Each structure stands twice: as structure tokens, then as C-alpha cells.
DRENKETOR-763251 format. One line per field, with one value per residue: residue number from 1; x, y, z of N, C-alpha, C in turn. Coordinates in nm, 2 decimals, m for minus. Each point is the difference from the previous one (the first is absolute). Layout:
BEGIN
pos (NUM  ...)
nc1 (X  ...)
nc2 (Y  ...)
nc3 (Z  ...)
cac1 (X  ...)
cac2 (Y  ...)
cac3 (Z  ...)
cc1 (X  ...)
cc2 (Y  ...)
cc3 (Z  ...)
// end
This chain:
BEGIN
pos (1  2  3  4  5  6  7  8  9  10  11  12  13  14  15  16  17  18  19  20  21  22  23  24  25  26  27  28  29  30  31  32  33  34  35  36  37  38  39  40  41  42  43  44  45  46  47  48  49  50  51  52  53  54  55  56  57  58  59  60  61  62  63  64  65  66  67  68  69  70  71  72  73  74  75  76  77  78  79  80  81  82  83  84  85  86  87  88  89  90  91  92  93  94  95  96  97  98  99  100  101  102  103  104  105  106  107  108  109  110  111  112  113  114  115  116  117  118  119  120  121  122  123  124  125  126  127  128  129  130  131  132  133  134  135  136  137  138  139  140  141  142  143  144  145  146  147  148  149  150  151  152  153  154  155  156  157  158  159  160  161  162  163  164  165  166  167  168  169  170  171  172  173  174  175  176  177  178  179  180  181  182  183  184  185  186  187  188  189  190  191  192  193  194  195  196  197  198  199  200  201  202  203  204  205  206  207  208  209  210  211  212  213  214  215  216  217  218  219  220  221  222  223  224  225  226  227  228  229  230  231  232  233  234  235  236  237  238  239  240  241  242  243  244  245  246  247  248  249  250  251  252  253  254  255  256  257  258  259  260  261  262  263  264  265  266  267  268  269  270  271  272  273  274  275  276  277  278)
nc1 (1.72  m0.01  0.13  0.03  0.09  0.06  0.02  0.04  m0.11  0.01  m0.04  m0.07  m0.03  m0.09  0.10  m0.10  m0.01  0.13  m0.06  m0.06  0.03  m0.13  0.05  0.07  0.10  m0.07  0.10  0.07  0.09  0.03  m0.13  m0.04  0.11  m0.02  m0.12  0.02  0.09  m0.11  0.07  m0.06  m0.03  m0.12  0.06  0.07  m0.04  m0.11  0.02  0.06  0.12  0.05  m0.09  m0.05  0.06  m0.04  m0.12  0.03  0.11  m0.05  m0.11  0.05  0.07  m0.10  m0.07  0.10  0.00  m0.13  0.05  m0.03  0.05  0.06  0.05  m0.11  m0.01  0.05  0.12  m0.02  0.12  m0.04  0.05  0.09  m0.09  0.05  m0.06  0.12  0.06  m0.08  0.01  0.12  0.01  m0.08  0.03  m0.05  0.08  0.06  m0.10  m0.01  0.05  m0.11  m0.06  0.01  0.10  m0.10  0.06  m0.04  0.11  m0.09  m0.04  0.09  m0.10  0.11  0.06  m0.11  m0.02  0.13  m0.02  m0.11  0.06  0.11  m0.10  m0.08  0.08  m0.07  0.07  0.06  0.00  m0.11  m0.02  0.04  0.07  m0.07  m0.07  0.06  0.05  0.13  0.04  0.05  m0.12  0.03  m0.10  m0.07  0.03  0.10  m0.06  0.11  m0.02  0.11  m0.04  0.07  0.00  0.01  0.04  m0.01  0.09  m0.08  m0.07  0.09  m0.13  0.07  m0.10  m0.02  0.00  m0.10  0.09  m0.07  0.09  m0.02  0.02  m0.11  m0.05  0.05  m0.11  m0.01  m0.09  m0.05  0.01  0.10  m0.04  m0.07  0.10  m0.07  0.09  m0.11  m0.06  0.11  0.01  m0.13  0.08  0.08  0.07  0.07  m0.09  0.10  0.02  m0.12  m0.01  0.11  m0.06  0.09  0.01  m0.12  0.05  m0.13  0.02  m0.10  m0.08  m0.01  m0.05  m0.11  0.10  0.03  m0.10  m0.04  0.14  0.05  m0.12  0.01  0.06  m0.10  m0.06  0.06  m0.04  m0.11  0.00  0.03  m0.09  m0.08  0.05  m0.02  m0.12  m0.02  0.05  m0.07  m0.10  0.04  0.02  m0.12  m0.05  0.07  m0.03  m0.10  0.07  m0.11  m0.07  m0.02  m0.12  m0.01  m0.13  m0.03  0.05  m0.08  m0.10  m0.03  m0.10  0.10  0.08  m0.08  m0.03  0.13  0.03  m0.11  0.04  m0.06  0.13  m0.07  m0.05  0.00  0.12  0.03  0.13  0.07  0.10  0.05  0.07  0.00  0.13  0.05  0.10  m0.03)
nc2 (10.89  m0.13  m0.02  m0.08  m0.04  m0.07  m0.08  0.13  0.00  0.11  0.05  0.10  m0.02  0.09  0.07  0.09  m0.09  0.01  0.12  m0.09  0.09  0.04  0.12  0.07  0.03  0.09  m0.01  0.00  0.03  m0.13  m0.04  0.09  m0.04  m0.13  0.02  0.07  m0.10  m0.04  m0.04  0.11  m0.01  0.02  m0.09  m0.06  0.10  0.00  m0.13  0.06  0.03  m0.05  0.10  m0.05  m0.11  0.05  0.01  m0.12  0.09  0.03  0.00  0.06  0.08  0.01  0.01  0.08  0.04  0.00  0.06  m0.05  0.11  m0.06  0.11  0.02  m0.12  m0.08  0.00  m0.12  0.03  m0.03  m0.12  0.06  0.04  m0.10  0.11  0.01  m0.03  0.08  0.09  m0.03  0.01  0.11  m0.03  m0.11  0.06  0.04  0.07  m0.03  0.11  0.07  m0.08  0.10  m0.07  m0.06  m0.11  m0.02  m0.06  m0.09  m0.02  m0.10  m0.08  m0.08  0.10  0.03  m0.12  0.00  0.11  m0.05  m0.11  0.06  0.06  m0.10  m0.08  m0.12  m0.03  m0.12  m0.04  m0.03  m0.10  m0.06  0.10  0.04  0.10  0.10  0.01  m0.03  0.12  0.07  0.04  0.08  m0.06  0.10  m0.09  0.02  0.12  0.06  0.13  m0.03  0.06  m0.07  0.11  m0.07  0.12  m0.09  0.00  m0.10  0.04  0.11  0.05  0.07  m0.07  0.10  m0.09  m0.03  m0.03  m0.09  0.02  m0.12  0.04  m0.06  0.04  0.12  0.06  0.05  0.07  m0.03  0.13  0.06  m0.05  0.12  0.08  0.08  0.05  0.04  m0.12  m0.06  0.08  m0.04  m0.10  0.10  0.06  0.09  0.03  0.08  0.02  0.01  0.07  0.06  m0.02  m0.09  0.03  m0.01  0.00  m0.03  0.06  m0.09  0.07  m0.12  0.11  m0.07  m0.04  0.13  0.07  m0.12  0.00  0.09  0.00  0.12  m0.06  m0.08  0.12  0.04  m0.12  0.02  0.13  m0.05  m0.10  0.09  0.07  m0.11  m0.01  0.13  0.00  m0.10  0.07  0.11  m0.07  m0.06  0.11  0.06  m0.11  0.04  0.11  0.01  0.11  0.08  0.04  0.01  m0.02  0.10  0.07  m0.10  0.01  0.00  0.08  0.06  m0.02  0.05  0.09  0.02  0.00  0.07  0.09  m0.01  0.01  m0.09  m0.12  0.02  0.05  0.10  m0.05  m0.08  0.04  m0.09  0.09  m0.09  m0.02  m0.03  0.04  0.12)
nc3 (14.46  0.02  0.00  m0.09  0.09  m0.11  0.10  0.03  0.07  m0.07  0.11  m0.05  0.12  0.04  0.05  m0.01  m0.10  0.02  0.01  m0.07  m0.10  m0.01  0.05  m0.09  0.07  0.07  0.09  m0.11  0.10  m0.01  m0.01  0.10  0.07  m0.03  0.02  0.11  0.01  m0.07  m0.11  m0.04  m0.12  0.06  0.09  m0.09  m0.08  0.06  m0.03  m0.10  0.05  m0.12  m0.03  0.11  m0.05  m0.12  0.06  0.06  0.00  0.12  m0.05  m0.10  0.08  0.08  m0.11  m0.04  0.13  0.01  0.11  0.11  0.05  0.10  m0.04  0.07  m0.06  0.10  m0.06  m0.06  m0.04  m0.12  m0.01  m0.07  m0.09  m0.05  m0.06  m0.05  0.11  0.08  m0.10  0.00  0.14  m0.01  m0.13  0.05  0.09  m0.11  0.02  m0.13  m0.07  0.02  m0.09  m0.08  m0.05  m0.06  m0.04  m0.12  0.03  m0.05  0.12  0.00  m0.03  m0.04  m0.04  m0.07  m0.04  m0.03  m0.06  m0.05  m0.03  m0.04  m0.05  m0.04  m0.06  m0.01  0.11  0.01  m0.12  0.07  m0.08  0.11  m0.01  0.11  m0.05  0.06  m0.12  0.02  0.02  m0.10  0.05  0.10  0.07  0.05  0.09  m0.09  m0.01  m0.04  0.02  m0.07  m0.12  m0.09  m0.08  m0.11  m0.04  m0.10  m0.09  0.03  m0.11  0.00  0.02  0.09  0.05  0.08  0.10  0.07  0.09  0.07  0.10  m0.03  0.13  0.03  m0.12  0.04  m0.02  m0.12  0.07  m0.13  0.03  m0.08  m0.12  0.00  0.04  m0.06  m0.08  m0.07  0.02  m0.03  m0.10  0.00  0.04  m0.04  0.09  m0.07  m0.09  m0.04  0.13  0.03  m0.12  0.05  0.12  m0.03  0.13  0.05  0.12  0.00  0.11  0.02  0.08  0.05  0.05  m0.03  m0.08  0.02  m0.05  m0.05  0.00  m0.07  m0.05  0.06  0.09  m0.03  0.00  0.11  0.05  m0.06  0.05  0.12  m0.02  m0.05  0.10  0.08  m0.06  0.01  0.13  0.03  m0.05  0.06  0.11  m0.02  m0.03  0.10  0.07  m0.07  0.05  0.07  m0.05  0.11  0.01  0.13  m0.03  0.09  m0.10  0.05  m0.08  0.13  m0.04  m0.08  0.10  0.09  m0.09  m0.03  0.13  m0.02  0.08  0.12  0.03  0.08  m0.01  m0.13  0.03  m0.09  0.01  m0.09  m0.07  m0.08  m0.06  m0.10  m0.02  m0.12  0.08  m0.05)
cac1 (m0.01  0.12  0.06  0.08  0.14  0.04  m0.11  m0.04  m0.10  0.04  m0.11  0.05  m0.10  0.05  0.06  m0.09  m0.08  0.06  m0.02  m0.14  m0.08  m0.08  0.03  0.12  m0.01  m0.03  0.13  0.11  0.10  0.10  m0.06  m0.01  0.13  0.05  m0.08  0.04  0.13  0.02  0.02  m0.09  0.05  m0.05  0.04  0.14  0.08  m0.01  0.06  0.15  0.04  0.14  0.05  0.04  0.14  0.07  m0.04  0.04  0.14  0.02  m0.07  0.08  0.12  m0.04  m0.05  0.12  0.08  m0.08  0.03  0.00  0.12  m0.02  0.14  0.01  0.02  0.14  0.01  0.09  0.04  m0.01  0.11  m0.03  m0.04  0.07  m0.12  0.04  0.01  m0.13  m0.08  0.05  m0.03  m0.15  m0.07  m0.15  m0.06  0.02  m0.09  0.04  m0.09  m0.12  0.01  m0.12  0.02  0.00  m0.01  m0.13  0.01  m0.08  0.08  m0.04  m0.10  0.07  0.06  m0.10  m0.04  0.10  0.00  m0.12  0.02  0.10  m0.06  m0.12  m0.04  0.00  0.11  0.03  m0.13  m0.03  m0.13  m0.09  0.00  m0.11  0.04  0.09  0.14  0.09  0.02  0.13  m0.01  m0.07  m0.14  m0.06  m0.08  0.01  m0.14  0.03  m0.12  0.03  m0.01  0.08  m0.05  0.11  m0.03  0.12  m0.01  0.05  m0.03  0.09  m0.07  0.01  m0.11  0.01  m0.12  0.00  m0.01  0.00  0.10  m0.05  0.13  0.00  0.03  0.11  m0.05  m0.07  m0.14  m0.03  m0.11  m0.03  0.11  0.07  m0.03  0.06  0.09  m0.06  m0.05  0.12  0.04  m0.10  0.00  0.06  0.09  0.11  m0.06  0.11  0.08  m0.09  m0.01  0.13  0.05  m0.04  m0.08  m0.04  m0.06  m0.10  m0.01  m0.13  m0.02  m0.13  0.02  m0.07  0.09  0.07  m0.09  m0.08  0.07  0.07  m0.09  0.06  0.15  0.02  0.03  0.14  0.08  m0.01  0.09  0.14  0.03  0.01  0.14  0.10  m0.01  0.07  0.15  0.03  m0.02  0.10  0.13  m0.01  0.02  0.14  0.07  m0.03  0.05  m0.10  m0.02  m0.13  m0.04  m0.13  m0.08  m0.13  m0.08  m0.10  m0.13  m0.05  m0.12  0.04  0.07  m0.10  m0.09  0.07  0.02  m0.13  m0.01  m0.10  0.05  m0.03  0.06  0.11  0.03  0.14  0.09  0.12  0.04  0.15  0.03  0.11  0.04  0.15  0.05  0.04)
cac2 (m0.12  m0.08  m0.04  m0.12  0.01  m0.14  m0.08  0.06  0.10  0.12  0.10  0.14  0.08  0.12  m0.04  0.02  m0.12  m0.08  0.06  m0.04  0.11  m0.02  0.11  0.06  0.11  0.12  0.07  m0.08  0.10  m0.05  0.01  0.14  0.05  m0.05  0.06  0.14  0.01  m0.05  0.09  0.00  0.09  0.13  0.05  m0.02  0.13  0.05  m0.10  0.01  0.14  0.00  0.13  0.06  m0.02  0.11  0.13  0.01  m0.06  m0.08  m0.13  m0.06  m0.05  m0.11  m0.11  m0.06  m0.08  m0.12  m0.07  0.08  0.00  0.04  0.04  0.03  m0.12  m0.06  m0.08  m0.11  m0.02  m0.14  m0.02  0.06  m0.10  0.00  m0.02  m0.08  m0.14  m0.05  m0.01  m0.13  m0.12  m0.02  0.07  m0.03  0.08  0.14  0.03  0.10  0.11  m0.03  0.02  0.06  0.00  m0.14  m0.04  m0.05  m0.15  m0.08  m0.08  m0.14  m0.04  m0.08  0.10  0.07  m0.10  m0.01  0.13  0.00  m0.10  0.06  0.12  m0.03  m0.13  m0.10  m0.09  m0.09  m0.06  m0.14  m0.03  m0.04  0.11  0.09  0.14  0.09  m0.04  0.11  0.10  0.06  0.12  m0.02  0.04  0.00  m0.12  m0.09  0.01  0.03  0.07  0.06  m0.07  0.06  m0.01  0.03  0.06  m0.02  m0.09  m0.13  m0.10  0.02  0.05  0.14  0.06  m0.01  m0.04  0.01  m0.14  m0.01  m0.10  m0.11  m0.04  m0.14  m0.09  0.07  0.02  0.13  m0.02  0.11  0.09  0.06  m0.05  0.12  0.13  0.10  0.10  0.12  m0.02  0.01  0.14  0.07  m0.06  0.08  0.11  m0.05  m0.10  m0.05  m0.10  m0.12  m0.07  m0.05  m0.11  m0.13  m0.08  0.07  m0.09  0.07  m0.06  0.03  m0.05  m0.06  0.05  m0.08  m0.11  0.04  0.08  m0.07  m0.03  0.12  0.12  0.11  m0.03  m0.09  0.09  0.03  m0.12  m0.02  0.09  m0.04  m0.11  0.05  0.06  m0.11  m0.06  0.09  m0.02  m0.13  0.00  0.08  m0.08  m0.11  0.06  0.03  m0.12  m0.05  0.09  0.10  0.12  0.00  0.12  0.01  0.11  0.01  0.10  m0.06  0.04  m0.12  m0.05  m0.06  m0.13  m0.09  m0.04  m0.09  m0.13  m0.05  m0.01  0.10  0.12  0.02  m0.11  m0.04  0.13  0.02  0.06  0.06  m0.07  0.00  m0.01  m0.09  0.00  0.01  0.14  0.04)
cac3 (m0.09  0.01  m0.13  0.02  m0.02  0.01  0.05  0.12  m0.01  0.07  0.01  0.01  0.07  0.06  0.13  0.11  0.02  0.10  0.13  0.03  m0.02  m0.12  m0.09  0.03  0.10  m0.06  m0.02  m0.02  m0.02  m0.10  m0.13  m0.03  m0.03  m0.12  m0.11  m0.01  m0.05  m0.13  m0.11  m0.11  m0.10  0.02  0.13  0.03  0.02  0.14  0.09  0.00  0.01  m0.02  m0.02  0.13  0.02  m0.06  0.06  0.14  0.01  0.12  m0.03  m0.10  0.07  0.09  m0.08  m0.06  0.10  0.02  0.12  0.12  0.08  0.14  0.04  0.14  0.07  m0.02  m0.13  0.00  m0.14  m0.05  m0.10  m0.13  m0.10  m0.13  m0.09  m0.12  0.04  0.04  m0.12  m0.07  0.08  0.03  m0.11  0.00  0.10  m0.03  m0.12  m0.09  m0.01  m0.07  m0.14  m0.07  m0.14  m0.03  m0.14  m0.04  0.00  0.10  0.10  m0.02  0.10  0.10  0.09  0.07  0.11  0.10  0.08  0.08  0.10  0.10  0.08  0.08  m0.03  0.11  0.00  m0.11  m0.06  0.04  m0.05  0.11  0.10  m0.01  0.04  m0.07  m0.03  0.03  m0.10  0.02  0.09  0.13  m0.01  0.13  0.02  m0.12  m0.06  m0.14  m0.05  m0.13  m0.13  m0.10  m0.13  m0.09  m0.13  m0.08  m0.12  0.04  m0.10  m0.12  m0.12  0.00  0.07  0.14  0.06  0.15  0.06  0.14  0.04  0.09  0.06  0.04  m0.11  m0.08  m0.14  m0.03  m0.04  m0.09  0.03  m0.13  m0.09  m0.06  0.05  m0.10  0.05  0.05  0.14  0.09  0.01  0.08  0.13  0.10  m0.04  m0.09  m0.09  m0.09  0.07  0.01  m0.12  m0.04  0.08  m0.06  0.10  0.12  0.11  0.09  0.13  0.06  0.14  0.04  0.14  0.10  0.04  0.12  0.09  0.09  0.12  0.05  m0.01  m0.06  m0.01  m0.12  m0.12  0.00  m0.03  m0.15  m0.06  0.03  m0.08  m0.13  m0.01  m0.01  m0.14  m0.09  0.01  m0.06  m0.15  m0.06  0.01  m0.09  m0.14  m0.01  m0.02  m0.13  m0.10  m0.04  0.08  0.06  0.08  0.07  m0.06  0.06  m0.07  m0.08  0.04  0.06  m0.06  m0.13  0.03  0.05  m0.11  m0.08  0.07  0.03  0.15  0.04  0.05  0.14  0.07  m0.08  m0.06  m0.04  0.09  m0.06  m0.12  m0.04  m0.15  m0.03  m0.14  m0.02  m0.01  m0.13)
cc1 (0.13  0.06  0.11  0.15  0.05  m0.13  m0.06  m0.11  0.04  m0.11  0.06  m0.11  0.06  0.04  m0.10  m0.09  0.06  m0.02  m0.15  m0.10  m0.07  0.04  0.13  m0.01  m0.03  0.13  0.11  0.12  0.10  m0.06  m0.01  0.13  0.04  m0.08  0.05  0.14  0.02  0.03  m0.11  0.04  m0.04  0.05  0.15  0.08  m0.01  0.05  0.15  0.04  0.15  0.06  0.05  0.15  0.08  m0.02  0.06  0.14  0.02  m0.07  0.08  0.12  m0.03  m0.04  0.12  0.08  m0.07  0.04  0.01  0.14  m0.02  0.14  0.02  0.02  0.14  0.00  0.10  0.03  m0.01  0.12  m0.04  m0.04  0.08  m0.11  0.03  0.01  m0.13  m0.09  0.04  m0.04  m0.15  m0.08  m0.15  m0.07  0.01  m0.08  0.06  m0.10  m0.12  0.02  m0.13  0.02  0.02  0.01  m0.14  m0.01  m0.09  0.08  m0.05  m0.09  0.06  0.06  m0.10  m0.06  0.09  0.00  m0.13  0.02  0.09  m0.06  m0.12  m0.04  m0.01  0.11  0.02  m0.13  m0.01  m0.14  m0.10  m0.02  m0.12  0.05  m0.02  0.14  0.08  0.02  0.14  0.00  m0.07  m0.14  m0.06  m0.10  0.00  m0.13  0.01  m0.12  0.02  m0.03  0.08  m0.07  0.12  m0.06  0.12  m0.04  0.07  m0.02  0.09  m0.07  0.01  m0.11  0.01  m0.14  0.01  m0.03  0.01  0.10  m0.06  0.12  0.00  0.03  0.11  m0.05  m0.05  m0.14  m0.04  m0.12  m0.04  0.11  0.07  m0.04  0.07  0.09  m0.07  m0.06  0.11  0.04  m0.10  0.00  0.06  0.09  0.12  m0.04  0.11  0.08  m0.09  m0.01  0.13  0.05  m0.05  m0.09  m0.03  m0.06  m0.08  m0.01  m0.13  m0.01  m0.14  m0.01  m0.06  0.09  0.08  m0.10  m0.09  0.06  0.06  m0.07  0.08  0.15  0.02  0.01  0.14  0.09  0.00  0.10  0.15  0.04  0.02  0.14  0.10  0.00  0.07  0.15  0.04  0.00  0.11  0.14  0.00  0.02  0.14  0.08  m0.02  0.05  m0.10  0.01  m0.14  m0.02  m0.13  m0.07  m0.14  m0.09  m0.10  m0.14  m0.07  m0.12  0.03  0.06  m0.11  m0.11  0.07  0.01  m0.14  m0.01  m0.08  0.06  m0.02  0.07  0.13  0.04  0.14  0.08  0.12  0.04  0.15  0.00  0.13  0.04  0.15  0.04  0.05  0.15)
cc2 (m0.08  m0.03  m0.11  0.04  m0.14  m0.07  0.06  0.11  0.13  0.10  0.14  0.08  0.14  m0.02  0.01  m0.12  m0.09  0.06  m0.03  0.12  m0.02  0.11  0.05  0.11  0.14  0.08  m0.11  0.08  m0.04  0.02  0.15  0.06  m0.05  0.07  0.15  0.01  m0.05  0.12  m0.01  0.11  0.15  0.06  m0.01  0.13  0.05  m0.09  0.01  0.15  0.01  0.14  0.07  m0.02  0.11  0.13  0.02  m0.07  m0.08  m0.14  m0.08  m0.07  m0.12  m0.12  m0.07  m0.08  m0.13  m0.08  0.09  m0.01  0.05  0.04  0.02  m0.13  m0.06  m0.09  m0.11  m0.03  m0.15  m0.02  0.04  m0.12  0.02  m0.03  m0.08  m0.15  m0.06  m0.03  m0.13  m0.12  m0.03  0.07  m0.02  0.09  0.15  0.04  0.11  0.12  m0.04  0.03  0.05  0.00  m0.14  m0.02  m0.06  m0.15  m0.06  m0.08  m0.15  m0.04  m0.08  0.09  0.08  m0.09  m0.01  0.13  0.00  m0.10  0.05  0.11  m0.04  m0.15  m0.09  m0.09  m0.06  m0.06  m0.14  m0.03  m0.02  0.12  0.09  0.14  0.02  m0.05  0.12  0.09  0.07  0.13  m0.04  0.05  m0.01  m0.12  m0.10  0.00  0.04  0.07  0.05  m0.09  0.07  m0.02  0.05  0.05  m0.01  m0.09  m0.14  m0.10  0.02  0.05  0.15  0.07  m0.02  m0.05  0.02  m0.14  0.01  m0.11  m0.09  m0.06  m0.15  m0.10  0.06  0.01  0.14  m0.03  0.13  0.08  0.06  m0.05  0.11  0.13  0.10  0.10  0.13  m0.02  0.00  0.14  0.08  m0.04  0.09  0.11  m0.06  m0.11  m0.06  m0.11  m0.12  m0.08  m0.07  m0.12  m0.14  m0.08  0.09  m0.10  0.09  m0.07  0.05  m0.06  m0.06  0.00  m0.09  m0.11  0.04  0.06  m0.09  m0.04  0.12  0.13  0.11  m0.03  m0.09  0.08  0.04  m0.11  m0.02  0.10  m0.03  m0.11  0.04  0.06  m0.11  m0.07  0.08  m0.02  m0.14  0.00  0.08  m0.07  m0.12  0.05  0.03  m0.13  m0.06  0.10  0.11  0.12  m0.01  0.13  m0.02  0.12  0.00  0.10  m0.05  0.05  m0.13  m0.05  m0.07  m0.14  m0.10  m0.05  m0.10  m0.14  m0.06  m0.03  0.12  0.13  0.04  m0.11  m0.05  0.12  0.01  0.07  0.07  m0.09  0.01  m0.01  m0.07  0.01  0.00  0.15  0.03  0.03)
cc3 (0.02  m0.13  0.04  m0.02  0.03  0.05  0.13  m0.03  0.08  0.00  0.02  0.07  0.04  0.14  0.11  0.02  0.11  0.14  0.04  m0.01  m0.14  m0.10  0.03  0.11  m0.07  m0.03  m0.01  m0.04  m0.11  m0.14  m0.05  m0.04  m0.14  m0.12  m0.02  m0.06  m0.14  m0.10  m0.10  m0.10  0.03  0.13  0.02  0.02  0.14  0.10  0.01  0.00  m0.01  m0.02  0.13  0.02  m0.06  0.07  0.15  0.01  0.12  m0.02  m0.10  0.06  0.08  m0.07  m0.07  0.09  0.03  0.12  0.12  0.07  0.14  0.06  0.15  0.08  m0.02  m0.12  0.02  m0.15  m0.04  m0.10  m0.14  m0.10  m0.13  m0.10  m0.12  0.03  0.04  m0.12  m0.07  0.08  0.01  m0.11  0.01  0.11  m0.02  m0.13  m0.09  0.00  m0.09  m0.15  m0.06  m0.15  m0.05  m0.15  m0.03  0.01  0.11  0.09  m0.01  0.11  0.11  0.11  0.08  0.12  0.11  0.09  0.09  0.12  0.11  0.08  0.08  m0.02  0.12  m0.01  0.14  m0.05  0.04  m0.05  0.11  0.10  m0.03  0.03  0.15  m0.02  0.04  m0.12  0.02  0.09  0.13  m0.02  0.14  0.01  m0.11  m0.08  m0.15  m0.07  m0.14  m0.11  m0.10  m0.14  m0.10  m0.13  m0.09  m0.13  0.04  m0.11  m0.12  m0.12  m0.01  0.07  0.15  0.05  0.15  0.06  0.15  0.03  0.10  0.06  0.04  m0.12  m0.09  m0.15  m0.01  m0.05  m0.08  0.04  m0.13  m0.09  m0.07  0.07  m0.09  0.06  0.05  0.14  0.10  0.03  0.09  0.14  0.11  m0.05  m0.08  m0.09  m0.09  0.07  0.02  m0.12  m0.05  0.08  m0.05  0.10  0.12  0.09  0.09  0.13  0.06  0.14  0.01  0.15  0.10  0.06  0.12  0.10  0.09  0.13  0.06  m0.01  m0.07  m0.03  m0.13  m0.13  m0.01  m0.04  m0.16  m0.07  0.02  m0.09  m0.15  m0.02  m0.01  m0.13  m0.10  0.00  m0.06  m0.15  m0.07  0.00  m0.09  m0.14  m0.02  m0.03  m0.14  m0.11  m0.04  0.08  0.06  0.07  0.07  m0.05  0.06  m0.07  m0.10  0.05  0.05  m0.07  m0.13  0.02  0.05  m0.10  m0.09  0.06  0.04  0.15  0.05  0.05  0.14  0.08  m0.07  m0.09  m0.04  0.11  m0.06  m0.13  m0.02  m0.15  m0.02  m0.15  m0.01  m0.01  m0.14  0.01)
// end
């Protein structure tokens, strides 16, 4: 079904319609992988295995290093980095540690809008310019397959609502005027953290935008782009004096139901929790 964005009609077909096929292919590896890798309340326990770190000292040591070393190869030393000076010279490029302890203070809607614009907004804004507008992140083919949704109190009423970020008009479109705390807590693991975050940015992928051109590779491009948006958003939050934590421990079906998306062609990818550090 088409929907209007500004004066431009935007269609959201399934990607296979661009392949001149009447039906989707019987085997879609990207779709099968995406579905198999979703978190659900009843399956999350078997999809994660944190206990193995404690049971396997060698795995724990390797995971703590988080980098590969090739000592058998010749080495060329690089000039030493003065971390204190570099941090002062390039504060916007050095991300703070993740924050998981927020105050209850709502974030100003003006600053929320700025954070969204800095992470995935359209710029520069020209009234006569047609999409695709430039964005703060690189995108395969400039196809921009992501959509951002904001779960926050933007009205000052103390009630959190869910809003879609319309990047071309730089407005929030109201999906739900109120989302109760209990529903937020049920959305994923660590319910106390979810409920305490003053704002949650949900990053969803509209995969056909990449896949009609890049097929299976287009799915990977969407994931890469989501990572770039997370980095932009956490750095934007830092510049505003906020804390932030990327948070993927959400139940896909709960997020997709809340956002009123189908979970197949348009599906949840990741989230970032925002707030003022306690």
C-alpha cells in the first residue's frame, strides 16, 4: 500500500517484485537467516550461552582480548598515541563507555530531534530537492534501507509514546500516543533497564530498498548501515551530555508489533537507549 511522504509517493513492495517474479522465491537465504536469528521470549535462553565463558577459561581469555595477533609476521611499530591529548583534540570521535544507569528526567524534544538528525537525518535541507537526500552515514547505493522509531515522552505529559521519524520533513509521526511501562518492560531482556531509559531509538530495516538491487548482499548492507547509525547516535548523545547504550536484547516480535510492521520485509534490527547519566 502506498503512503505519502511530503509530496512524493513512496511504494513499499517486496523486493522480489523487482525481479519480475509473481511470487517470492521458494528459498530466500537472507529472510531465513533473519527469522532464525530473532529473539523471542521463549527461545532467548537457548540462543545465548553466556555461561560458557565461565566454564571455559581459554574461551574467556580469548573473548577478553577481542583481537587477533599474528606474532609470526614482521612488525612495523607505529608512533605512540597520547591518549589524553587525542581525547582532548578529538572528543567527538572517542565514544564514552556505555551507560546503563539513567535519571528519570525526560529528554527535551528539541535535543531528541537533533540526535535523530545527526544520526540519520536528511541534509542539507532543500525544499526543491527530491530524495534521496544525503545522510550522515554511508549507504550501499545511497538506498538508505533503515527507518527510525522513537519511544519517548515528547509531549511533557510524563507519558511515553511511539513515533516514526520522518527524515524528509524532520517531524515525528505519532504511531501510539501512549505506551505503558508494563508493555515496555515486556519488550525484552533486562526489563528494569528498558523501563528506566527516558528514550529508546528503534532501528528497523526495510530490506527491499537494498535487496532489489543487491539481492542477498543488500541484507548485509542494511546491517552495516544500522551499525553506522548506532555509532552516530551514541556520539550525538555524548555531545548532548547524555548516556547511551546500544541494546539488541529486545524481542523482535514485540518491537514489530509495537511499530506496526510486518517483521519480514520490514523488521527490527537494533536499538539504542538514551538518557542523562545518573
